N, C-alpha and C positions, 0 to 999 in steps of 0.2 A: 653368087654367092656372098655379095656385102648382101642383099635384101635380106638373105637367110637369118647372119646374123644381126640386122635391123630389127627384123619381126621378133625373133625367138628373146632379143633382148627388151622388147619391151612388153612383150608378154608376159617374163618373169619377174621385169619391174613390176609390175602394175601393185600390188598388195607388198611387196617388199620392199618395193623406194621410199612410202610411206614409211612404213616402223624401222627402217634403217634410216630414214633422214631425223625419225625423231632421237631417236636410241642413239645417233654420230650427237647430235646437238645437245642433246641432259650430259650425254661424258664427255664433252666435250669444256659445257660449263663448268661443271664436278674440278675436273684437270685442274684447270685456270685458277679457280676457284680458292683448289688447294696447292695449287703449286707456289701461287701466292701470298698464301697463311690465313685465306681470311674463313677458311674452315672451320670451324671448331670441332670438337674431338667427335662429338654426338654426331653433329653435319656429316664429318669423316665414317662414321662407321654404316653408317646410311647412305653412304653416296657409293662405298664399295657393297652395299647391300643390294641396292638400286639393280648395279651397272653387272651383279649375278645375275639379278634375274633375267634383265632385260639379253642376258648369255639364250634362256630358254627361253624369251619371246623372238627372237632372231630366228632362233634356232627353228621354230614352228613357222612361222610367215617364208623360211627358207624353203622348207618341205610344201607349202600352199606353191609358189611361185614354182617348184619344182613339179609337180603336179601341175600345172598350168601350162606349164613347157610340156608335156609330158602327152595330155589331154589333146592342145593342138596338133599335135599329129595323130592321133587314133581317134579320137569321139568327136561325131562332128555338134554344128559345122565346122567347124574350122576347118577336118578334118579335109573336108572337101578340096579348100583351097588348098593346103598343104598338097596334098596328091597330085594336084592337077600343075601343082607349077612344074615350066619347063625346064629345069634343070634333071642331074643324075640323084637319086636315091643320098647316096652316101655325101654327097654336097650339104645338104640340108639334114643329115641323122651326123652331120660332122659340127654346124651351125649349135644345133641344138644341144649338142652334148656338154661343146665347150664351152659357150653363155651359161650353159647350167650349173659347171662348176667353179666357171670364173667368180658367179657372181656370189654362189657357197660362198667360195673358199674365202673371196675379199673379206667377204661382211664378217662369216664369222671370225676372220685374224682381227681385223679393227674391234670388234665388240672384246675379243679375250684379253688382245693387246691393251683395250681402256682400262678392265677388268686386275690387270695385273697392275697398270700403273699406281690407280687408285689407291689400292693395296702398298706399294711403296709407300707412297704418299701420306698412310693410316702409320706407319711400318718407322717414321720420323728419317730423318736426312743419313740416321745411321743406315740405314734398310740399303739407301742407294751405295753405299758406299763399299758396302758388302757385296750385293752383286758384281759392283764393278768387279774389285778386289777376288772374286772367285770366279771369274770367266776370264781374270790374267793368269790368272794362279791356273788354271785347268784350259788356257784354249785349247790343249787336242783335243776334249772333252766336249767343249764348245761346238767346235766344228762337226766331231763326231755327232751331236747333236742336229746342226742343221740339215746332214744329209736326211733327217726325217723329215723335213720339207717336202721334199721333192716325193720322194717314198709314201706319206699323209695324201700327197696329191695323186701318186700313182695307182694306189688304190683306190682312191674314190673315183678315179676314170672307170679303174675296170668295174665301182660296185652298178656306177652308171650305166655301163652297157651291159651288166647282168639282168638290168632294170627292163632296158630298152630292147634286149635281146629275147628277151620270157616275155614282153606286153605285143613286143612284132610276132612272138611263135603264136601266139593264141590269134589273133587275127591273120595268121596265114594257116600255114599248115594244121594248124590246132582249133581251127575254126570249125564249127560245127555240130562236131564230136562233144559225146556227150563231157561232163565233168570238165571241159576247156580247162578253164581256172585250176582245178585241181593238178591235172596236168601242167600246167603252167610254173604252179607251183616245186609241183617233183621235178619239172624241168633245171627250177635255180637250183636246186639241194640238191640233182648233177652236175649240173655250173660251179657251183660250189667244191663239189668233191675232189672234183677232175684237177679242179683248181690246186684242193689240198694236197695232191698228188704229182702236180707239175713241181711244188716248190723242192722235190727230191736231190731236181735237176742242181740245188743248191747243196749237197753234201760236200762236196770237195771243201768247201768252203765254213763249213759248219761241222761242229759237234754233236755227237748224236748218239740220244736213249734211245732205249724201245722197252717200252712194259706192254709183254706180247704183240698184239697183231700194233701196238700204237706206237709212233714214231717221231720223236721230238726233236728237232733242229735250235742251234742255236747256233745263231750265228753273230759271228763273230763283226770287227769293226767295220772291214776290205769288204764284207759279202753285202753290208746294204745296195751300197753304185749297181750289184748284182740281182739282187733282191727286188729295187725299185724296178730294173729295165727285165726282172722275168714277169713283172704284174703290167706293164706297158706293151710288152708281146702277146699278153693273154688279153688285155683289154682291145687291142688290136685286129687279133684275130677274129673276135666275139666281133668288133667295128664292121669287117671285113664279112661274117656273114649276116648279119644284119639287115646291113645295105640292101646284097644279094637276095633278100627274103622278100625286104620292101619294092626292090622291083618285082622282084616275081610276082608276088599278088598281097595285097590287104585287104579288107575285107572292112569295111567304114558300119 
């Protein structure tokens, strides 16, 4: 299991690591110089703009890194080594999913934080005081916002499991069937539809609006932990199904 985490990490970090190191160094230099007051206004504006562009660049490299991890499981020749590993498929799948999620979330969190920090430096010292004053005066709202972090992480894990499930289905039960790619896409649509229906279990914790057949749930603050738990349970269900399909047969 430890080796699976190691190889998945090395695969996903090959290109992503170089881009992240460059962006991190650039942001760190701008933040240090800006905090010390060595950047004129024009340079601060440039730093904020470059940090904003860096977010998009990091997102592109994260996607490339994720594709590399997925290709390692399903595309030859790396998939041969992956399939021949003498460990249960759920362990190798778990390593790939966790490494992908951690690398994506950490890198994006760092570059977004740097952008916010540089924006506050550009706004001046009063911006920091205003920000801390707002957080102190609205501590309950701030704590409510913190619940969005595990919620986003759970949603991201669910998205990754939908991708893994559909890719596994294409290489197993849909393999050899005409238009297997189209069927895999339709399977992803079905997954999203079922997931949206399962959200109806949150009705006791939400306000409801109906527009014909469309039902909109307005979740309150107390419902966020239950929503995050629901997303994790859905991701876990897809994880179990995907690992069973991998154990059954993967066509490379």
